[in-house]
C-alpha positions as CSV (number, residue, x, y, z in Angstrom):
1,M,-70.4,72.4,-69.5
2,T,-69.5,76.0,-70.9
3,S,-65.6,75.9,-72.3
4,N,-62.9,78.2,-72.5
5,N,-60.7,75.7,-74.4
6,P,-61.5,75.2,-78.5
7,Q,-59.7,71.5,-77.9
8,T,-62.6,71.1,-75.4
9,R,-65.3,72.3,-78.0
10,E,-63.9,70.3,-80.2
11,W,-64.2,67.2,-78.2
12,Q,-67.5,67.9,-77.3
13,A,-68.7,67.9,-80.3
14,L,-67.1,64.5,-81.2
15,S,-69.2,63.4,-78.6
16,S,-72.2,64.5,-80.0
17,D,-72.2,63.5,-82.9
18,H,-70.9,60.5,-82.5
19,H,-70.5,58.6,-78.5
20,L,-72.9,57.4,-77.3
21,A,-72.5,57.6,-73.4
22,P,-73.4,55.2,-70.4
23,F,-75.9,55.5,-68.0
24,S,-76.8,58.9,-69.5
25,D,-79.3,60.9,-71.3
26,F,-78.1,60.9,-74.8
27,K,-80.0,64.7,-75.9
28,Q,-79.4,66.2,-72.7
29,L,-75.3,65.2,-72.9
30,K,-75.8,66.0,-76.4
31,E,-76.7,70.2,-75.5
32,K,-74.5,70.2,-72.1
33,G,-71.5,68.8,-73.9
34,P,-69.3,66.1,-71.4
35,R,-65.5,67.2,-69.1
36,I,-63.3,66.0,-70.5
37,I,-60.8,64.6,-68.9
38,T,-57.5,64.4,-70.1
39,S,-54.6,63.3,-67.3
40,A,-54.7,61.9,-64.0
41,K,-51.8,61.1,-61.0
42,G,-52.5,59.9,-57.8
43,V,-55.5,60.9,-56.4
44,Y,-56.7,63.6,-58.5
45,L,-57.6,64.4,-62.2
46,W,-57.2,67.2,-64.9
47,D,-59.9,68.1,-67.7
48,S,-59.5,69.8,-71.0
49,E,-59.9,73.4,-69.2
50,G,-57.1,72.9,-66.9
51,N,-58.9,72.6,-63.1
52,K,-57.5,70.2,-60.9
53,I,-59.9,67.9,-59.3
54,L,-59.7,65.6,-56.3
55,D,-61.7,62.4,-57.5
56,G,-63.7,61.1,-54.3
57,M,-64.9,58.2,-56.4
58,A,-61.5,56.6,-57.6
59,G,-62.8,56.4,-60.9
60,L,-65.9,54.1,-60.6
61,W,-64.6,52.7,-57.4
62,C,-61.8,51.0,-59.0
63,V,-58.3,53.3,-59.0
64,A,-57.0,51.3,-55.6
65,I,-53.4,52.3,-56.1
66,G,-54.3,55.3,-57.7
67,Y,-53.7,57.5,-61.3
68,G,-49.6,56.7,-63.1
69,R,-48.6,53.8,-61.6
70,D,-45.5,53.4,-63.5
71,E,-45.2,49.6,-62.9
72,L,-48.8,48.7,-64.2
73,A,-48.2,50.1,-67.3
74,D,-44.7,48.4,-67.8
75,A,-46.2,45.2,-67.0
76,A,-48.9,46.0,-69.5
77,S,-46.2,46.9,-72.2
78,K,-43.6,43.6,-71.2
79,Q,-46.7,41.4,-71.8
80,M,-47.6,42.9,-75.2
81,R,-44.2,41.7,-76.6
82,E,-44.1,38.4,-74.5
83,L,-47.6,37.5,-75.8
84,P,-50.0,40.1,-76.5
85,Y,-53.2,37.7,-76.4
86,Y,-54.5,34.0,-76.3
87,N,-57.4,32.3,-75.1
88,L,-58.1,29.6,-72.6
89,F,-60.1,27.4,-74.8
90,F,-59.0,24.6,-76.8
91,Q,-57.5,23.2,-73.4
92,T,-54.5,26.1,-73.2
93,A,-53.3,28.4,-71.0
94,H,-50.7,31.1,-70.0
95,P,-48.4,31.7,-67.0
96,P,-49.8,35.0,-66.4
97,V,-53.5,33.9,-65.9
98,L,-52.4,30.8,-64.0
99,E,-49.5,32.7,-61.9
100,L,-52.7,35.6,-60.9
101,A,-55.1,32.6,-59.8
102,K,-53.0,31.4,-57.7
103,V,-51.7,35.0,-56.1
104,I,-56.0,35.9,-55.8
105,A,-56.3,32.3,-53.8
106,D,-53.4,33.4,-51.8
107,V,-55.1,36.5,-50.7
108,A,-59.0,35.4,-50.8
109,P,-60.2,33.9,-48.0
110,E,-59.6,30.5,-46.8
111,G,-61.1,27.4,-49.6
112,M,-61.6,30.3,-52.1
113,N,-58.7,28.5,-54.6
114,H,-60.6,28.7,-57.8
115,V,-61.1,32.0,-60.5
116,F,-63.0,31.6,-63.5
117,F,-61.5,35.3,-65.1
118,T,-64.2,37.1,-67.5
119,G,-63.7,41.0,-68.6
120,S,-65.6,42.6,-65.8
121,G,-68.2,42.0,-62.9
122,S,-71.4,42.7,-65.0
123,E,-69.9,39.0,-66.8
124,G,-69.0,37.3,-63.4
125,N,-72.7,37.5,-62.2
126,D,-73.4,36.8,-65.8
127,T,-71.2,33.6,-65.0
128,M,-72.1,33.3,-61.2
129,L,-75.8,32.4,-63.0
130,R,-74.8,30.1,-65.4
131,M,-72.7,28.1,-63.0
132,V,-75.0,27.7,-59.6
133,R,-77.8,26.1,-62.1
134,H,-75.5,23.9,-63.8
135,Y,-73.8,23.1,-60.3
136,W,-77.7,22.0,-59.4
137,A,-77.9,20.1,-62.5
138,I,-75.0,17.9,-62.0
139,K,-75.8,17.7,-58.3
140,G,-79.8,15.8,-59.8
141,Q,-81.2,18.7,-58.6
142,P,-82.2,20.8,-61.4
143,K,-85.1,23.2,-60.2
144,K,-82.8,25.2,-58.5
145,K,-82.4,27.7,-60.6
146,V,-84.0,31.0,-58.8
147,I,-81.3,33.7,-57.5
148,I,-82.2,35.8,-54.9
149,S,-81.1,38.9,-54.5
150,R,-81.8,42.8,-53.1
151,K,-83.6,46.0,-53.9
152,N,-81.5,48.6,-54.4
153,G,-78.6,46.1,-55.2
154,Y,-76.0,46.4,-58.0
155,H,-74.3,43.5,-60.5
156,G,-73.8,45.0,-63.0
157,S,-76.1,45.9,-66.2
158,T,-75.9,43.1,-68.8
159,V,-79.2,41.2,-69.1
160,A,-78.4,38.6,-66.4
161,G,-76.7,41.3,-63.8
162,A,-79.3,43.9,-64.3
163,S,-81.7,41.4,-63.9
164,L,-79.9,40.5,-60.5
165,G,-80.0,43.7,-59.7
166,G,-82.5,45.7,-57.6
167,M,-82.7,48.7,-59.4
168,T,-86.1,49.5,-60.6
169,Y,-84.9,52.1,-63.1
170,M,-83.1,50.0,-64.6
171,H,-85.9,46.6,-65.0
172,E,-87.7,49.5,-66.9
173,Q,-86.0,49.3,-69.8
174,G,-85.7,45.9,-71.5
175,D,-88.0,43.8,-69.7
176,L,-86.2,42.6,-66.8
177,P,-85.5,40.8,-64.7
178,I,-85.6,38.4,-66.7
179,P,-87.7,35.1,-65.2
180,G,-85.8,32.7,-62.2
181,I,-84.7,35.9,-60.1
182,V,-86.1,37.6,-57.1
183,H,-85.6,40.6,-55.1
184,I,-86.0,41.0,-51.2
185,A,-85.7,43.9,-49.1
186,Q,-82.4,45.8,-48.5
187,P,-80.9,46.6,-45.5
188,Y,-81.1,50.8,-45.6
189,W,-82.2,51.4,-42.0
190,F,-81.9,55.4,-42.4
191,G,-84.4,55.5,-45.7
192,E,-87.3,52.3,-45.2
193,G,-86.0,51.8,-41.2
194,G,-88.9,53.5,-39.8
195,D,-89.2,53.5,-36.1
196,M,-87.3,50.8,-35.6
197,T,-84.4,50.7,-34.2
198,P,-81.3,49.9,-36.6
199,N,-80.5,46.2,-35.1
200,E,-84.5,45.8,-35.1
201,F,-84.4,46.6,-38.6
202,G,-81.3,44.6,-39.5
203,I,-82.9,41.5,-38.2
204,W,-86.3,42.4,-39.7
205,A,-84.4,42.5,-43.4
206,A,-82.4,39.3,-43.2
207,N,-85.7,37.9,-41.9
208,Q,-86.8,38.3,-45.4
209,L,-84.6,36.4,-46.9
210,E,-85.8,33.2,-44.8
211,E,-89.3,34.1,-46.1
212,K,-88.6,35.0,-49.4
213,I,-87.4,30.9,-49.1
214,L,-90.1,29.3,-48.5
215,E,-92.0,31.6,-50.8
216,V,-90.2,30.3,-53.5
217,G,-89.9,27.0,-52.3
218,V,-86.5,25.8,-50.7
219,D,-86.2,22.8,-53.8
220,N,-86.3,26.1,-56.6
221,V,-83.9,27.9,-54.8
222,G,-80.4,27.9,-56.2
223,A,-78.5,31.2,-54.3
224,F,-78.2,34.3,-52.8
225,I,-76.3,37.0,-54.1
226,A,-75.5,40.1,-52.2
227,E,-73.2,43.3,-51.7
228,P,-71.3,43.1,-48.5
229,I,-71.7,47.0,-48.4
230,Q,-73.9,48.0,-51.0
231,G,-72.1,50.2,-53.2
232,A,-74.0,51.7,-55.9
233,G,-77.3,51.7,-54.3
234,G,-75.5,54.1,-51.9
235,V,-72.6,52.9,-49.6
236,I,-75.8,51.0,-47.7
237,I,-74.0,49.5,-44.7
238,P,-75.8,47.0,-42.9
239,P,-77.0,47.5,-38.7
240,D,-74.5,45.1,-36.8
241,S,-77.1,42.3,-36.7
242,Y,-78.2,41.8,-40.2
243,W,-75.1,39.9,-41.7
244,P,-75.0,37.3,-38.7
245,R,-78.8,36.9,-38.9
246,I,-78.2,36.3,-42.5
247,K,-75.5,33.6,-42.0
248,E,-78.1,31.5,-39.4
249,I,-80.9,32.0,-42.5
250,L,-77.8,30.8,-45.3
251,A,-77.0,27.6,-43.2
252,K,-80.3,26.9,-42.6
253,Y,-81.6,25.7,-46.3
254,D,-79.1,24.1,-48.9
255,I,-78.9,26.8,-50.7
256,L,-75.2,28.6,-52.1
257,F,-74.1,32.4,-50.9
258,V,-72.8,34.3,-53.5
259,A,-70.5,37.9,-52.4
260,D,-70.7,40.2,-54.8
261,E,-66.9,42.3,-54.1
262,V,-66.6,43.6,-57.4
263,I,-66.7,47.4,-55.2
264,C,-65.5,46.0,-51.3
265,G,-62.7,43.8,-52.6
266,F,-58.7,44.6,-52.7
267,G,-58.8,46.5,-49.7
268,R,-61.8,48.7,-50.2
269,T,-63.5,48.0,-46.3
270,G,-59.7,48.0,-44.7
271,E,-59.8,44.2,-45.5
272,W,-58.7,42.2,-48.5
273,F,-62.5,41.2,-48.6
274,G,-65.9,42.6,-47.9
275,T,-66.5,39.1,-46.8
276,D,-63.6,39.1,-44.4
277,F,-64.8,42.2,-42.5
278,Y,-68.1,40.5,-42.2
279,D,-66.5,36.9,-41.8
280,L,-69.3,35.8,-44.6
281,K,-67.7,32.3,-45.9
282,P,-69.5,32.7,-49.4
283,H,-69.5,29.7,-52.0
284,M,-68.5,32.2,-54.7
285,M,-67.5,36.0,-55.2
286,T,-67.6,37.9,-58.1
287,I,-64.6,40.3,-58.4
288,A,-63.7,43.5,-60.9
289,K,-62.6,47.2,-59.9
290,G,-59.7,46.6,-57.7
291,L,-58.3,43.7,-59.6
292,T,-56.5,46.2,-61.8
293,S,-57.0,49.4,-60.0
294,G,-59.4,49.8,-63.1
295,Y,-56.2,50.0,-65.4
296,I,-57.1,47.9,-68.1
297,P,-60.9,45.2,-67.9
298,M,-60.7,42.4,-66.2
299,G,-63.6,40.0,-63.6
300,G,-63.7,37.0,-62.3
301,L,-65.5,34.6,-60.1
302,I,-63.7,33.3,-57.2
303,V,-65.3,29.9,-56.4
304,H,-64.4,28.1,-53.4
305,D,-63.5,24.4,-53.0
306,D,-66.5,22.4,-52.6
307,V,-68.3,24.1,-55.5
308,V,-65.7,23.0,-58.1
309,E,-65.2,19.3,-56.3
310,V,-68.9,18.9,-57.7
311,L,-67.7,21.3,-60.4
312,N,-65.4,18.4,-61.5
313,E,-68.0,15.9,-62.5
314,G,-70.3,17.8,-64.4
315,G,-68.4,17.3,-68.0
316,D,-67.8,20.4,-69.7
317,F,-69.0,24.1,-68.4
318,N,-70.1,25.8,-72.2
319,H,-69.3,29.3,-71.1
320,G,-66.7,31.7,-71.6
321,F,-65.6,35.2,-73.2
322,T,-63.0,35.8,-75.8
323,Y,-61.0,37.8,-73.1
324,S,-61.1,35.6,-70.8
325,G,-58.0,35.8,-68.8
326,H,-56.8,38.2,-71.4
327,P,-52.7,37.6,-70.3
328,V,-52.3,41.8,-70.8
329,A,-54.7,42.3,-68.0
330,A,-53.6,39.3,-66.4
331,A,-50.1,40.7,-65.9
332,V,-51.5,43.9,-65.1
333,A,-53.6,42.2,-62.2
334,L,-50.2,40.7,-61.3
335,E,-48.4,43.4,-60.7
336,N,-51.3,45.9,-58.9
337,I,-51.5,43.1,-57.0
338,R,-48.0,42.6,-55.8
339,I,-47.8,46.7,-55.3
340,L,-50.9,46.3,-52.7
341,R,-49.6,43.8,-51.0
342,D,-45.5,44.7,-50.8
343,E,-47.2,48.5,-50.0
344,K,-49.0,47.5,-47.5
345,I,-51.7,49.6,-48.8
346,V,-54.7,47.2,-47.2
347,E,-52.9,47.1,-44.0
348,R,-52.8,51.2,-44.1
349,V,-56.2,51.7,-45.0
350,R,-57.1,49.5,-42.1
351,T,-54.9,51.4,-39.1
352,E,-54.2,54.7,-40.7
353,T,-56.4,56.2,-43.7
354,A,-59.5,54.1,-43.3
355,P,-60.2,55.6,-39.2
356,Y,-58.9,59.1,-40.4
357,L,-61.5,59.4,-43.3
358,Q,-64.3,58.3,-41.0
359,K,-63.1,60.5,-38.2
360,R,-63.6,63.2,-40.3
361,L,-66.7,62.6,-42.4
362,R,-68.5,62.2,-39.3
363,E,-67.4,65.7,-38.2
364,L,-69.9,67.0,-41.3
365,S,-72.6,65.8,-39.0
366,D,-73.3,69.3,-38.1
367,H,-74.4,70.5,-41.3
368,P,-77.8,71.6,-41.3
369,L,-78.1,69.8,-44.8
370,V,-76.9,66.6,-43.3
371,G,-79.4,63.5,-41.6
372,E,-76.6,60.8,-41.2
373,V,-72.9,60.0,-42.5
374,R,-72.1,56.4,-42.5
375,G,-68.9,54.3,-43.7
376,V,-66.5,51.7,-43.4
377,G,-62.9,51.6,-44.3
378,L,-62.7,53.7,-47.5
379,L,-66.1,53.9,-48.2
380,G,-68.9,57.0,-46.9
381,A,-72.0,58.2,-47.1
382,I,-73.8,61.4,-46.3
383,E,-77.8,61.5,-46.7
384,L,-79.2,65.0,-47.7
385,V,-82.3,65.8,-45.6
386,Q,-84.7,68.9,-44.8
387,D,-85.3,67.5,-41.3
388,K,-82.9,65.6,-39.5
389,A,-85.5,64.4,-36.9
390,T,-87.8,62.9,-39.1
391,R,-85.3,62.1,-41.9
392,K,-87.6,63.7,-44.0
393,R,-86.2,65.0,-47.5
394,Y,-86.6,67.7,-49.8
395,E,-88.8,66.2,-52.3
396,G,-88.3,66.4,-55.6
397,R,-85.4,69.2,-55.7
398,G,-82.8,67.2,-56.3
399,V,-80.5,67.9,-54.2
400,G,-77.9,65.3,-54.4
401,M,-77.4,66.2,-58.1
402,I,-77.7,70.0,-57.5
403,C,-74.6,69.0,-54.7
404,R,-72.9,66.8,-57.4
405,T,-72.9,70.0,-59.9
406,F,-71.4,72.1,-57.1
407,C,-68.8,69.4,-56.6
408,F,-67.2,69.7,-59.7
409,E,-67.6,73.0,-60.0
410,N,-65.1,73.3,-56.7
411,G,-62.8,70.2,-57.5
412,L,-64.5,67.4,-55.9
413,I,-65.9,64.5,-57.3
414,M,-68.6,63.2,-54.7
415,R,-71.2,61.0,-56.5
416,A,-74.5,61.5,-56.1
417,V,-77.6,58.5,-55.3
418,G,-80.9,60.5,-55.4
419,D,-80.2,62.2,-52.2
420,T,-77.3,60.5,-50.9
421,M,-73.6,61.7,-51.8
422,I,-71.1,59.1,-51.8
423,I,-67.2,58.6,-51.8
424,A,-64.8,55.6,-52.2
425,P,-61.2,57.1,-52.8
426,P,-58.7,55.6,-54.2
427,L,-56.7,53.7,-51.0
428,V,-53.3,55.9,-51.2
429,I,-54.7,58.6,-50.0
430,T,-53.3,60.8,-48.0
431,P,-54.7,62.2,-44.2
432,A,-53.8,65.6,-46.2
433,E,-55.8,64.2,-48.9
434,I,-58.8,63.7,-46.5
435,D,-58.5,67.0,-45.1
436,E,-59.1,68.4,-48.5
437,L,-61.3,65.8,-49.4
438,V,-63.7,67.2,-46.4
439,T,-63.2,70.5,-46.2
440,K,-64.1,70.4,-50.3
441,A,-67.4,68.7,-49.6
442,R,-68.4,70.7,-46.7
443,K,-68.2,74.1,-49.1
444,C,-70.3,71.9,-52.0
445,L,-72.9,71.6,-48.7
446,D,-73.1,75.3,-47.4
447,L,-73.2,75.9,-51.5
448,T,-76.2,73.2,-51.8
449,L,-77.9,74.6,-48.3
450,S,-77.8,78.7,-49.9
451,A,-79.2,77.1,-53.3
452,L,-82.2,75.3,-51.6
453,Q,-82.7,78.6,-49.5
454,G,-82.3,80.8,-52.0
């Protein structure tokens, strides 16, 4: 990144000399230097060069109520003065985490009344894996250990989380996945549906679950985990036929269903959870991100009463983290959920901003570079193609990264997943800010097309 600010260059030097960034080519980043983000307010960021940027990704899908909410800072400060830390081991607890567990149960689907807290969504999915296997062992079926997941799904980057996810480029590093985790096709019609209609493809993709259960053996399968909408995989929205068929299969076999709600949870779809949007009725739900609006790290696993009833008969669950249910994180999460409820942010997403965003985004469908626009709630994806009719890509051109660079240079953050541009702005984005987002997106699509033709 070219800089005119000496302070920027100093920070970039610190990065080069001392910092190893996540999901980065260390050598490339050392040569280029990172963009330095210095402040934020509402849906906007400012970098060290003074550029104002509309954050179309809410950080990493997480800044639900927007940047700069003093209420969350005040909640953290107050809790730090009262009880800055204590653990939940040794049969102890503290008020913030107990109150938070109750508040989460209040907004979660019926029967989801217990929460195991973690420091992140990745840790939540590690917890899920261990809890599923513990559950079946208590029931006298210890062979039911296999977890079925989906290709191109994302469930974190710990060893278990990356194994559960279906990102092959992650599996190539570190001898993943670990044993006991298998994957089935994703419901990505635009990229993989071929000549099938969306609904035909949805049924086909769902049927892969039943085929895998039978292949592995019903007596060996412990759970199926899936995101209601695949986020990091490219905002993959299943065809309408997909989830009803999945639910039929889950009802037929004695396995647990886990909804990874790390991205969809806390209002992203216009409902409190993606589970509510699709009426999924899971046994467990992984949460994080929007739980605290990203202001402080926290995650968890919401567990159905039926599962807890079995766990209560199993003695010690030998699992936990130093920072499980950290009191400061719990206080911030409580205040964040209070704001979501009191300001009716989720309801506003459902009735106002989500319909408007989806309407405006679809106006981009007429662009020569756009093969499909799709979205639910405040999630959206724009497929970049060479040929609209055949869905053919610009192979080997890195179109998504070209577009992402133009976005950053023109005051907008959109994320590239291959040649798919995705957005998930803060839930508090206004119609006027949506107009700005779409206008900037069209400009960047124009610049990308010109670069490809130049």
